[in-house]
KOLDRENGU-82122 format. One record per residue (C-alpha): x, y, z; residue in one letter. Coordinates in Angstrom, 1 decimal, m for minus. Layout:
@px: X; py: Y; pz: Z; aa: A .
...
//
This chain:
@px: 158.2; py: 18.0; pz: 124.7; aa: M .
@px: 156.3; py: 17.8; pz: 128.0; aa: K .
@px: 154.0; py: 20.5; pz: 129.4; aa: D .
@px: 154.8; py: 21.5; pz: 133.0; aa: V .
@px: 152.3; py: 23.5; pz: 134.9; aa: Q .
@px: 153.9; py: 25.6; pz: 137.7; aa: F .
@px: 151.2; py: 26.9; pz: 140.1; aa: F .
@px: 152.4; py: 29.7; pz: 142.4; aa: Y .
@px: 151.5; py: 32.5; pz: 144.7; aa: D .
@px: 154.3; py: 35.1; pz: 145.2; aa: P .
@px: 153.3; py: 35.2; pz: 148.9; aa: I .
@px: 155.0; py: 31.8; pz: 149.3; aa: S .
@px: 158.8; py: 31.8; pz: 150.0; aa: P .
@px: 158.9; py: 28.1; pz: 148.9; aa: Y .
@px: 157.4; py: 29.1; pz: 145.6; aa: A .
@px: 160.1; py: 31.8; pz: 145.2; aa: H .
@px: 162.8; py: 29.2; pz: 145.9; aa: L .
@px: 161.3; py: 26.7; pz: 143.5; aa: A .
@px: 161.0; py: 29.3; pz: 140.8; aa: F .
@px: 164.6; py: 30.2; pz: 141.1; aa: A .
@px: 165.7; py: 26.6; pz: 141.1; aa: A .
@px: 163.5; py: 25.4; pz: 138.2; aa: L .
@px: 166.0; py: 26.0; pz: 135.4; aa: P .
@px: 168.6; py: 23.8; pz: 137.0; aa: Q .
@px: 166.1; py: 21.1; pz: 138.0; aa: A .
@px: 164.8; py: 20.9; pz: 134.4; aa: L .
@px: 168.2; py: 21.1; pz: 132.7; aa: M .
@px: 168.5; py: 18.6; pz: 129.9; aa: G .
@px: 164.8; py: 18.2; pz: 129.4; aa: H .
@px: 162.6; py: 19.6; pz: 126.6; aa: S .
@px: 159.6; py: 21.1; pz: 128.5; aa: V .
@px: 157.1; py: 23.9; pz: 128.0; aa: A .
@px: 156.7; py: 25.7; pz: 131.3; aa: L .
@px: 153.4; py: 27.3; pz: 132.1; aa: H .
@px: 153.4; py: 29.7; pz: 135.1; aa: Y .
@px: 150.0; py: 29.9; pz: 136.6; aa: R .
@px: 149.3; py: 32.3; pz: 139.5; aa: P .
@px: 146.8; py: 31.1; pz: 142.1; aa: V .
@px: 145.5; py: 32.4; pz: 145.4; aa: L .
@px: 147.1; py: 30.2; pz: 148.0; aa: F .
@px: 144.6; py: 31.2; pz: 150.6; aa: A .
@px: 141.8; py: 29.9; pz: 148.4; aa: G .
@px: 143.4; py: 26.5; pz: 148.3; aa: L .
@px: 143.8; py: 26.5; pz: 152.1; aa: L .
@px: 140.2; py: 27.5; pz: 152.5; aa: K .
@px: 138.9; py: 24.8; pz: 150.2; aa: A .
@px: 140.8; py: 22.2; pz: 152.2; aa: H .
@px: 140.0; py: 23.7; pz: 155.6; aa: G .
@px: 143.7; py: 24.4; pz: 156.4; aa: Q .
@px: 145.6; py: 27.2; pz: 158.1; aa: L .
@px: 148.6; py: 28.7; pz: 156.3; aa: G .
@px: 152.1; py: 28.2; pz: 157.9; aa: P .
@px: 152.2; py: 31.9; pz: 158.8; aa: A .
@px: 149.0; py: 31.5; pz: 160.8; aa: E .
@px: 150.5; py: 29.2; pz: 163.3; aa: I .
@px: 153.0; py: 31.2; pz: 165.4; aa: P .
@px: 155.6; py: 28.5; pz: 166.1; aa: A .
@px: 155.4; py: 27.3; pz: 162.5; aa: K .
@px: 155.6; py: 30.8; pz: 161.2; aa: R .
@px: 159.0; py: 31.4; pz: 163.0; aa: D .
@px: 160.3; py: 28.1; pz: 161.8; aa: W .
@px: 159.2; py: 28.7; pz: 158.2; aa: T .
@px: 161.1; py: 32.0; pz: 158.0; aa: Y .
@px: 164.2; py: 30.5; pz: 159.5; aa: R .
@px: 164.1; py: 27.5; pz: 157.2; aa: Q .
@px: 163.5; py: 29.4; pz: 153.9; aa: V .
@px: 166.4; py: 31.7; pz: 154.7; aa: Q .
@px: 168.6; py: 28.6; pz: 155.3; aa: W .
@px: 167.4; py: 27.0; pz: 152.1; aa: L .
@px: 168.1; py: 30.1; pz: 150.2; aa: A .
@px: 171.6; py: 30.3; pz: 151.7; aa: H .
@px: 172.5; py: 26.7; pz: 150.9; aa: T .
@px: 171.1; py: 26.8; pz: 147.4; aa: H .
@px: 172.6; py: 30.2; pz: 146.5; aa: G .
@px: 169.2; py: 31.9; pz: 146.0; aa: I .
@px: 168.6; py: 35.5; pz: 147.0; aa: R .
@px: 165.9; py: 35.8; pz: 149.6; aa: L .
@px: 165.2; py: 38.6; pz: 152.0; aa: E .
@px: 162.1; py: 38.5; pz: 154.2; aa: L .
@px: 159.6; py: 41.2; pz: 153.4; aa: P .
@px: 158.8; py: 43.9; pz: 156.0; aa: A .
@px: 155.5; py: 42.2; pz: 156.8; aa: T .
@px: 154.2; py: 38.7; pz: 156.1; aa: H .
@px: 151.7; py: 37.4; pz: 155.4; aa: P .
@px: 150.0; py: 40.2; pz: 153.3; aa: F .
@px: 147.2; py: 40.3; pz: 150.8; aa: N .
@px: 148.7; py: 39.0; pz: 147.5; aa: P .
@px: 145.6; py: 39.7; pz: 145.4; aa: L .
@px: 147.0; py: 42.9; pz: 143.9; aa: P .
@px: 150.1; py: 41.1; pz: 142.8; aa: L .
@px: 148.3; py: 38.1; pz: 141.4; aa: L .
@px: 146.0; py: 40.4; pz: 139.4; aa: R .
@px: 148.9; py: 42.5; pz: 138.2; aa: L .
@px: 150.5; py: 39.4; pz: 136.9; aa: G .
@px: 147.4; py: 38.2; pz: 135.1; aa: L .
@px: 146.9; py: 41.7; pz: 133.6; aa: A .
@px: 149.8; py: 40.8; pz: 131.4; aa: T .
@px: 148.4; py: 37.5; pz: 130.2; aa: A .
@px: 147.7; py: 37.1; pz: 126.5; aa: V .
@px: 144.6; py: 35.8; pz: 124.8; aa: D .
@px: 146.3; py: 32.6; pz: 123.8; aa: E .
@px: 147.3; py: 31.8; pz: 127.4; aa: A .
@px: 144.8; py: 33.8; pz: 129.5; aa: P .
@px: 145.8; py: 32.1; pz: 132.8; aa: G .
@px: 149.6; py: 32.4; pz: 132.5; aa: E .
@px: 152.4; py: 34.8; pz: 133.3; aa: T .
@px: 155.6; py: 34.8; pz: 131.4; aa: S .
@px: 158.8; py: 33.9; pz: 133.2; aa: R .
@px: 159.9; py: 37.6; pz: 133.1; aa: Y .
@px: 156.6; py: 38.7; pz: 134.7; aa: V .
@px: 156.7; py: 35.9; pz: 137.2; aa: T .
@px: 160.2; py: 36.8; pz: 138.2; aa: E .
@px: 159.2; py: 40.4; pz: 138.8; aa: L .
@px: 156.4; py: 39.3; pz: 141.1; aa: L .
@px: 158.7; py: 37.2; pz: 143.2; aa: F .
@px: 161.4; py: 39.8; pz: 143.3; aa: Q .
@px: 158.8; py: 42.4; pz: 144.5; aa: H .
@px: 158.2; py: 40.3; pz: 147.6; aa: V .
@px: 161.5; py: 38.5; pz: 148.3; aa: W .
@px: 164.2; py: 41.0; pz: 147.2; aa: H .
@px: 165.0; py: 44.0; pz: 149.3; aa: G .
@px: 163.0; py: 43.4; pz: 152.5; aa: G .
@px: 160.4; py: 46.0; pz: 151.7; aa: A .
@px: 156.6; py: 46.0; pz: 152.2; aa: D .
@px: 155.1; py: 44.0; pz: 149.4; aa: A .
@px: 151.7; py: 45.6; pz: 149.9; aa: A .
@px: 153.0; py: 49.2; pz: 149.9; aa: D .
@px: 150.8; py: 51.2; pz: 147.4; aa: P .
@px: 153.7; py: 53.2; pz: 146.0; aa: A .
@px: 155.7; py: 50.0; pz: 145.3; aa: R .
@px: 152.7; py: 48.4; pz: 143.7; aa: L .
@px: 152.2; py: 51.5; pz: 141.5; aa: A .
@px: 155.8; py: 51.3; pz: 140.4; aa: D .
@px: 155.4; py: 47.6; pz: 139.5; aa: L .
@px: 152.2; py: 48.3; pz: 137.6; aa: R .
@px: 154.0; py: 51.0; pz: 135.6; aa: A .
@px: 156.8; py: 48.6; pz: 134.8; aa: R .
@px: 154.4; py: 45.9; pz: 133.7; aa: L .
@px: 152.4; py: 48.3; pz: 131.6; aa: Q .
@px: 155.6; py: 49.4; pz: 129.9; aa: D .
@px: 156.5; py: 45.8; pz: 129.3; aa: H .
@px: 153.2; py: 45.1; pz: 127.6; aa: M .
@px: 153.5; py: 48.3; pz: 125.5; aa: A .
@px: 157.0; py: 47.2; pz: 124.3; aa: Q .
@px: 155.5; py: 43.9; pz: 123.2; aa: R .
@px: 152.6; py: 45.6; pz: 121.4; aa: G .
@px: 150.1; py: 43.9; pz: 123.7; aa: R .
@px: 147.0; py: 45.3; pz: 125.2; aa: T .
@px: 147.0; py: 46.1; pz: 128.9; aa: W .
@px: 144.0; py: 44.8; pz: 130.8; aa: V .
@px: 143.1; py: 46.5; pz: 134.1; aa: E .
@px: 144.1; py: 44.4; pz: 137.1; aa: P .
@px: 140.7; py: 45.0; pz: 138.8; aa: D .
@px: 138.7; py: 44.2; pz: 135.7; aa: S .
@px: 136.3; py: 41.3; pz: 135.6; aa: D .
@px: 138.5; py: 39.7; pz: 132.9; aa: V .
@px: 141.5; py: 39.5; pz: 135.2; aa: V .
@px: 139.4; py: 38.4; pz: 138.2; aa: K .
@px: 137.9; py: 35.6; pz: 136.1; aa: Q .
@px: 141.4; py: 34.5; pz: 135.0; aa: R .
@px: 142.4; py: 34.1; pz: 138.6; aa: L .
@px: 139.2; py: 32.3; pz: 139.5; aa: R .
@px: 139.7; py: 29.9; pz: 136.6; aa: A .
@px: 143.3; py: 29.1; pz: 137.8; aa: N .
@px: 142.0; py: 28.4; pz: 141.3; aa: G .
@px: 139.3; py: 26.1; pz: 139.9; aa: E .
@px: 141.8; py: 24.3; pz: 137.7; aa: Q .
@px: 144.2; py: 23.9; pz: 140.6; aa: A .
@px: 141.5; py: 22.3; pz: 142.8; aa: L .
@px: 140.4; py: 20.0; pz: 140.0; aa: A .
@px: 144.0; py: 18.8; pz: 139.7; aa: L .
@px: 144.1; py: 18.1; pz: 143.4; aa: G .
@px: 146.3; py: 21.0; pz: 144.5; aa: L .
@px: 146.4; py: 21.8; pz: 148.2; aa: F .
@px: 149.4; py: 24.2; pz: 148.3; aa: G .
@px: 152.1; py: 26.0; pz: 146.4; aa: V .
@px: 154.4; py: 25.7; pz: 144.7; aa: P .
@px: 152.9; py: 22.8; pz: 142.8; aa: A .
@px: 154.1; py: 21.4; pz: 139.5; aa: L .
@px: 151.9; py: 19.2; pz: 137.4; aa: V .
@px: 153.3; py: 17.1; pz: 134.5; aa: V .
@px: 151.8; py: 14.0; pz: 132.9; aa: D .
@px: 148.9; py: 14.2; pz: 135.3; aa: G .
@px: 151.2; py: 13.8; pz: 138.3; aa: R .
@px: 151.4; py: 16.4; pz: 141.1; aa: L .
@px: 154.7; py: 17.4; pz: 142.6; aa: F .
@px: 154.3; py: 19.7; pz: 145.6; aa: W .
@px: 156.9; py: 21.9; pz: 147.3; aa: G .
@px: 160.4; py: 23.2; pz: 146.7; aa: F .
@px: 161.8; py: 19.9; pz: 148.0; aa: D .
@px: 159.9; py: 18.0; pz: 145.3; aa: A .
@px: 162.1; py: 19.3; pz: 142.5; aa: L .
@px: 164.5; py: 16.3; pz: 142.7; aa: P .
@px: 161.5; py: 14.0; pz: 142.5; aa: M .
@px: 160.1; py: 15.9; pz: 139.5; aa: L .
@px: 163.5; py: 15.6; pz: 137.8; aa: K .
@px: 163.6; py: 11.9; pz: 138.5; aa: A .
@px: 160.2; py: 11.5; pz: 136.8; aa: W .
@px: 161.4; py: 13.4; pz: 133.7; aa: L .
@px: 164.6; py: 11.2; pz: 133.8; aa: D .
@px: 162.5; py: 8.1; pz: 133.6; aa: G .
@px: 163.5; py: 6.8; pz: 137.1; aa: D .
@px: 162.4; py: 3.2; pz: 137.5; aa: A .
@px: 160.9; py: 3.9; pz: 140.9; aa: W .
@px: 157.8; py: 5.4; pz: 139.3; aa: F .
@px: 157.1; py: 2.0; pz: 137.6; aa: Q .
@px: 157.3; py: 0.1; pz: 140.9; aa: G .
@px: 153.8; py: 0.9; pz: 142.1; aa: G .
@px: 154.8; py: 3.0; pz: 145.1; aa: A .
@px: 153.1; py: 6.1; pz: 143.6; aa: W .
@px: 149.8; py: 4.4; pz: 143.2; aa: E .
@px: 150.0; py: 2.5; pz: 146.5; aa: A .
@px: 150.3; py: 5.7; pz: 148.5; aa: A .
@px: 146.7; py: 6.6; pz: 147.5; aa: A .
@px: 145.5; py: 3.2; pz: 148.7; aa: R .
@px: 146.8; py: 3.5; pz: 152.2; aa: T .
@px: 144.0; py: 3.1; pz: 154.7; aa: A .
@px: 143.0; py: 5.9; pz: 157.1; aa: V .
@px: 143.3; py: 4.6; pz: 160.6; aa: G .
@px: 141.8; py: 7.4; pz: 162.6; aa: V .
@px: 140.3; py: 10.8; pz: 161.8; aa: Q .
@px: 140.0; py: 13.9; pz: 164.0; aa: R .
@px: 136.6; py: 15.5; pz: 164.5; aa: R .
//
């Protein structure tokens, strides 16, 4: 059984699409999936990048494309009332449900609730009343499992999120969704077929192309 790390931020529509498509992409393989919330903006800042929603023309295209991708793949996606928004409350709510044996992870059930909060219904993901409802639902979920609820604004939860961000950067992540398996990074919704090929043992990965990509010389750099 292989361990697959799925790094996500519910602010990303591509992460939502990838999450929904993962079961089909991994069908036939014995894997242990680990869902790790991470602050996308933190990755962007570390690499000196703007997010797609911060570039007006790219923002419009992104919203058009993700709706098209959802349509063609049969995945439910409705744009939220406002985007981007501050995802920290959602990330911390998710990690408030983490357990001691996996302090940086959310279950598939919790991860799905976070994505649905943003990408189902077209509502405001940052609305305090909706966040309060989600919090109550997650607290009830923990109570039913006999698990201790940790306050989302506690130092414990904040440290869990920081640790995920540090781990993500150490693994070379620059965006979400990102999947890591066998030390290899697969970025984006459109990388799922490539991930499946790796798990299938596709001979392409033995041909040297993966390693050669990192050796390509930089011809010019912007200052």
